[in-house]
C-alpha positions, -999 to 999 in steps of 0.1 A, spaced: -246 368 -726 -266 403 -730 -292 411 -707 -321 407 -731 -357 411 -719 -381 382 -722 -419 387 -720 -446 361 -714 -482 366 -704 -477 337 -677 -444 350 -663 -454 379 -640 -421 378 -619 -387 392 -626 -363 365 -640 -326 364 -635 -307 381 -664 -294 347 -679 -328 333 -678 -341 364 -697 -317 360 -725 -319 322 -730 -357 326 -730 -354 356 -755 -333 333 -778 -351 302 -775 -373 291 -806 -402 284 -784 -410 286 -746 -438 266 -728 -451 279 -695 -472 249 -682 -503 260 -662 -505 230 -641 -493 195 -635 -517 182 -663 -501 204 -688 -467 187 -678 -482 152 -681 -491 163 -716 -457 176 -724 -440 145 -713 -458 128 -743 -457 158 -764 -445 140 -797 -454 101 -791 -453 81 -819 -481 59 -833 -472 31 -807 -476 56 -778 -439 62 -772 -423 94 -767 -385 92 -772 -364 119 -754 -334 123 -778 -308 147 -784 -284 151 -811 -249 146 -799 -219 155 -821 -200 122 -831 -230 101 -819 -259 111 -837 -294 111 -822 -290 97 -785 -322 82 -769 -320 89 -732 -354 77 -721 -386 62 -734 -420 75 -723 -454 62 -723 -488 68 -707 -500 39 -689 -536 36 -670 -522 50 -638 -497 78 -649 -466 82 -669 -436 57 -670 -402 65 -683 -374 42 -687 -340 50 -693 -322 30 -721 -285 31 -704 -286 11 -670 -262 34 -657 -288 62 -656 -312 42 -635 -299 51 -599 -275 81 -587 -241 83 -591 -226 93 -556 -199 111 -572 -221 132 -594 -217 164 -573 -193 191 -582 -189 228 -573 -185 253 -601 -177 285 -578 -148 294 -554 -167 295 -522 -156 275 -491 -165 238 -497 -149 202 -489 -165 189 -522 -149 183 -556 -148 215 -576 -151 217 -614 -116 234 -616 -101 207 -594 -116 176 -612 -115 189 -648 -86 213 -646 -105 245 -659 -130 268 -649 -166 262 -652 -174 297 -664 -170 287 -702 -190 254 -698 -217 277 -682 -217 299 -711 -220 269 -735 -247 254 -715 -267 289 -719 -261 288 -757 -271 254 -761 -305 258 -741 -311 291 -760 -313 268 -794 -338 245 -778 -376 245 -775 -378 251 -736 -402 248 -706 -401 270 -679 -418 272 -644 -416 284 -610 -415 265 -577 -405 268 -540 -376 249 -529 -387 238 -493 -417 258 -480 -430 291 -487 -413 313 -461 -390 287 -451 -370 279 -484 -362 294 -516 -381 308 -545 -368 289 -576 -374 282 -614 -365 254 -639 -352 259 -674 -354 225 -693 -357 214 -728 -394 210 -738 -391 173 -748 -377 162 -713 -414 169 -699 -413 138 -679 -382 153 -658 -400 186 -654 -430 166 -643 -410 150 -618 -395 178 -605 -430 196 -603 -445 167 -584 -414 166 -559 -409 202 -553 -445 219 -559 -451 238 -592 -465 271 -586 -491 279 -611 -490 311 -629 -523 325 -614 -507 314 -577 -473 331 -580 -473 351 -548 -464 389 -549 -428 395 -545 -417 361 -560 -380 364 -567 -360 335 -580 -329 328 -560 -324 295 -575 -322 281 -610 -319 246 -623 -306 244 -658 -311 210 -677 -289 201 -706 -287 161 -708 -265 159 -739 -236 174 -722 -229 143 -704 -218 128 -734 -200 157 -751 -181 168 -718 -183 139 -691 -178 106 -707 -214 96 -702 -212 102 -663 -239 118 -643 -228 153 -634 -246 180 -614 -227 214 -608 -236 238 -581 -228 273 -587 -232 295 -556 -231 331 -567 -243 365 -545 -278 361 -541 -284 331 -567 -278 293 -565 -273 281 -601 -279 240 -604 -268 226 -637 -282 191 -644 -262 173 -669 -284 140 -671 -321 132 -669 -323 108 -638 -341 134 -611 -325 118 -581 -291 137 -583 -307 171 -594 -347 175 -592 -345 159 -557 -311 158 -542 -299 189 -561 -326 211 -544 -317 191 -512 -281 208 -517 -299 241 -522 -317 237 -491 -286 226 -469 -268 257 -485 -295 281 -474 -297 263 -439 -260 265 -435 -263 303 -438 -292 307 -415 -284 279 -390 -308 252 -394 -309 217 -411 -330 197 -436 -328 162 -420 -325 132 -443 -351 111 -428 -385 96 -429 -409 103 -401 -442 87 -388 -466 91 -360 -472 56 -346 -506 51 -331 -508 19 -310 -543 -3 -306 -545 14 -272 -543 50 -288 -511 63 -276 -490 81 -301 -453 82 -306 -434 101 -335 -402 85 -350 -379 98 -374 -356 74 -392 -324 86 -406 -296 68 -427 -279 64 -462 -301 55 -492 -314 20 -485 -311 25 -445 -349 18 -443 -364 54 -445 -392 45 -469 -397 14 -449 -405 32 -419 -438 41 -434 -448 8 -444 -470 -16 -426 -449 -48 -415 -449 -73 -441 -470 -105 -435 -463 -139 -448 -493 -158 -464 -503 -171 -431 -502 -135 -415 -472 -141 -394 -442 -121 -394 -409 -137 -407 -383 -126 -381 -353 -140 -399 -338 -170 -418 -306 -183 -406 -277 -179 -436 -258 -209 -424 -284 -235 -413 -315 -224 -432 -337 -223 -400 -362 -196 -401 -382 -180 -371 -415 -163 -373 -438 -148 -348 -475 -137 -348 -486 -101 -342 -524 -98 -344 -527 -63 -347 -502 -36 -359 -501 -1 -349 -515 26 -374 -492 49 -392 -498 86 -400 -469 95 -420 -452 128 -419 -418 127 -442 -403 103 -465 -368 117 -470 -363 155 -464 -375 170 -431 -372 208 -430 -362 218 -392 -367 253 -395 -360 272 -360 -398 284 -363 -411 251 -355 -394 250 -321 -419 249 -295 -398 250 -264 -406 216 -254 -371 201 -259 -385 181 -286 -374 183 -324 -399 200 -345 -399 192 -384 -421 193 -414 -420 178 -447 -397 196 -473 -413 179 -504 -446 178 -520 -442 142 -530 -423 111 -524 -398 96 -544 -405 58 -533 -379 30 -541 -400 -3 -547 -371 -28 -553 -382 -52 -521 -418 -53 -537 -410 -80 -563 -445 -98 -564 -479 -91 -556 -491 -89 -520 -459 -76 -505 -475 -41 -497 -511 -43 -505 -516 -6 -494 -488 8 -518 -498 -17 -544 -535 -4 -541 -524 31 -540 -503 29 -571 -526 8 -592 -557 30 -586 -542 65 -577 -563 94 -571 -542 112 -597 -516 101 -622 -483 92 -611 -448 89 -624 -431 57 -628 -393 51 -634 -375 18 -641 -409 -1 -641 -418 -22 -669 -446 -5 -688 -464 -4 -723 -483 21 -737 -520 22 -723 -511 -8 -699 -509 -6 -661 -476 -1 -643 -469 -25 -617 -447 -17 -591 -434 -52 -589 -427 -55 -623 -391 -38 -626 -373 -35 -657 -338 -55 -661 -304 -40 -663 -298 -69 -682 -313 -105 -689 -323 -119 -656 -308 -90 -636 -337 -64 -624 -330 -30 -618 -323 -25 -582 -337 12 -581 -373 11 -595 -391 43 -585 -426 58 -582 -433 95 -573 -464 96 -553 -478 130 -542 -482 138 -508 -520 142 -509 -523 107 -524 -507 93 -492 -534 80 -469 -536 95 -432 -507 117 -442 -498 146 -416 -494 182 -431 -486 201 -399 -455 201 -382 -448 175 -355 -426 172 -328 -402 142 -328 -399 116 -296 -374 91 -310 -346 96 -338 -337 63 -352 -305 56 -375 -307 27 -398 -277 6 -413 -276 -20 -439 -256 -49 -425 -241 -77 -442 -242 -114 -425 -218 -120 -400 -205 -155 -392 -176 -174 -380 -162 -178 -416 -171 -144 -428 -166 -116 -397 -182 -84 -406 -197 -53 -392 -232 -70 -391 -228 -73 -352 -258 -50 -345 -288 -63 -328 -324 -58 -335 -320 -24 -320 -297 -4 -297 -301 23 -273 -277 54 -280 -268 82 -256 -272 114 -279 -232 120 -280 -231 84 -296 -261 92 -317 -241 124 -330 -210 102 -340 -232 79 -360 -245 109 -379 -210 118 -388 -198 84 -400 -233 76 -417 -224 40 -433 -238 36 -466 -240 1 -458 -243 -35 -475 -255 -41 -510 -270 -5 -513 -297 -4 -540 -301 30 -547 -267 44 -560 -238 31 -581 -216 16 -557 -184 -6 -555 -191 -28 -523 -174 -25 -488 -180 -2 -461 -181 33 -469 -196 65 -457 -226 85 -470 -210 114 -452 -220 136 -422 -258 135 -416 -262 108 -443 -271 139 -464 -235 149 -472 -234 140 -510 -260 167 -514 -241 194 -494 -224 219 -512 -200 235 -481 -179 219 -454 -182 187 -434 -173 207 -400 -200 232 -405 -227 203 -409 -214 185 -380 -215 216 -357 -252 223 -368 -263 186 -362 -245 186 -327 -261 219 -317 -295 205 -329 -292 174 -305 -280 198 -278 -312 217 -282 -334 190 -281 -325 172 -250 -359 155 -249 -354 133 -278 -343 96 -275 -320 80 -298 -318 44 -312 -298 24 -337 -314 -1 -362 -300 -24 -386 -317 -40 -418 -310 -70 -440 -290 -92 -416 -286 -96 -378 -256 -115 -375 -263 -149 -395 -299 -139 -397 -314 -125 -429 -340 -101 -416 -349 -77 -444 -365 -46 -426 -381 -66 -396 -360 -52 -371 -372 -18 -379 -408 -30 -380 -406 -46 -349 -389 -19 -330 -414 4 -341 -441 -15 -329 -423 -23 -296 -413 14 -288 -448 26 -297 -465 3 -273 -443 12 -245 -451 49 -255 -414 56 -263 -407 59 -226 -367 58 -216 -352 25 -208 -342 21 -172 -307 6 -163 -321 -24 -153 -341 -31 -188 -305 -28 -211 -269 -36 -208 -239 -21 -222 -234 -37 -258 -204 -56 -260 -189 -33 -287 -194 4 -271 -202 19 -304 -235 4 -301 -245 17 -269 -271 -4 -249 -294 -34 -259 -319 -53 -243 -315 -90 -236 -350 -96 -251 -383 -80 -256 -419 -90 -257 -442 -79 -283 -479 -86 -275 -468 -114 -253 -444 -129 -281 -409 -129 -269 -378 -121 -292 -346 -137 -275 -313 -128 -268 -298 -142 -301 -314 -112 -321 -300 -87 -296 -264 -100 -284 -253 -114 -317 -223 -127 -301 -243 -155 -287 -253 -168 -319 -235 -200 -325 -229 -193 -361 -211 -160 -350 -196 -162 -315 -173 -139 -294 -142 -140 -318 -161 -133 -351 -181 -107 -333 -152 -89 -320 -136 -89 -354 -165 -72 -366 -163 -47 -337 -128 -37 -351 -143 -34 -384 -166 -8 -372 -140 9 -351 -114 11 -379 -144 27 -401 -151 51 -372 -114 61 -369 -110 68 -407 -143 88 -410 -137 109 -378 -104 120 -391 -124 143 -417 -135 163 -386 -102 172 -373 -108 209 -376 -103 237 -349 -135 248 -362 -155 219 -347 -173 226 -316 -153 219 -283 -180 195 -272 -177 177 -305 -138 175 -301 -142 159 -266 -168 135 -281 -146 122 -306 -118 120 -284 -140 97 -263 -146 73 -293 -109 73 -303 -102 64 -266 -124 36 -265 -152 51 -243 -181 33 -227 -216 42 -232 -217 57 -201 -186 80 -209 -206 92 -237 -237 96 -220 -218 118 -193 -206 141 -221 -239 149 -235 -269 136 -218 -265 118 -187 -300 109 -184 -305 87 -212 -313 59 -189 -336 59 -161 -324 49 -126 -334 15 -115 
């Protein structure tokens, strides 16, 4: 493409040459001046019934409607006609350049260079009415200047991006703003080039990160695509954007503990920020036995207060290190992409329900039943087919709308890792052998972040079942480089923060007990009440499976005891030692398979020793001696 200069009274910064030409040739260009302008754009040609159809002419298919959008009393609601588009495809990322990567490349997957499609994409965009606006990926000064170029009729997508990443209004563009990342949105290409599949191409050039979004679900592009941009930047500058939620927990006695919770999609990140779910009588349903049908409930008169910090992406920039040995982080996003599949009726989460029904500003709903001028209710999920609700209903909530949110950087006391577990019984042994929580030595905590199990019945992505890995850091699906480089960054981060404690927390099942996210909520309440202090050698025992570190025999929460069956799963009569040991072997097989990806001379020597310890069947104490040797207090 030729370098053609584009001028617009609302663009007062230098555009990349390709963007210059696209905008110069486009029949019209909208530069929104506010989020409200994007809300208007999302409904730009709504019909008499109040529906805006996001449609494109596709050769051989005619006009294809990708999504229907309407205004509701509490915001904008968008729904995809194709059920496949309602959650992220974990294989959507490909790399269009020739730089170092362990990810599938465009040439490797499709047998040809990405360059012709890049030019074809530019040519298509140049024929469309467009919308363009600047934003900052990450935080100003700790991220990257960026812009988006999208079809104007995909205003709901642009709105989602602006909410998530923080649109910069024309009057607020800082001096020296210079885009080093561009998102190009070209939805019909998924039909013309990719057999209907979600595809996002990262093209890393000198001084520029191009991201081509060939679909309109914001998960792979507006959210996780920008995550990839930040991971690439951090790889160059030696810092990490963690995949975690973070909360400051304030006990009834006013002690405060900061917990971050990492894990694959569906691993409990959003749930960390939710108040514990109660039954009608106010009690907590600890679990239901899947074999006997017996239920166990406990009472908890007063729960801790929660001050949210991050929901999914935490920027761990070196400038946040205060020299205390703890991990400094701050939210990398301007809004939260909340999954609400577990809210299937009124009253499950009164705080979130109230916030979304009567928001301080209009929200964006995805995969939620909606009618023009009605009210979008987060427990009313659209159906993928009759009787089968979409497992990935979402709402984008701006940070400023979240009650009690902390905007300043925090220091993390406890890092938790979540795993979705299937039931484990004598008849069907599985890796669901984790107790309510386990204490991990730092070296073992690093290994869990390397293997990052995607877990059982993941609701957020298209999955084929079974035990698979989300990849290093649980953010690997969004990274563009090499596994070993991210593994080294995570290990160095753990080494540099010796005052952080580590735990492992399952959800969905503890052995034969169906528990939802109760282990996470109970553990949060329990650890906050003991001020997050280290456990002593007398308070925990080595878990039967060494990959699980240590666990207590039982705990007391506000004088309510939770007994050994929820911590030593092998003691459950429906499980027993034999089924437990089969589950442990499933875990070991999984670790061996995934750790083989890090057999590289570029892995730090300490990392090589930790992996060798695992492959040799090392104990929790062995891991502790490699890195830490002080996880537990002496008796």
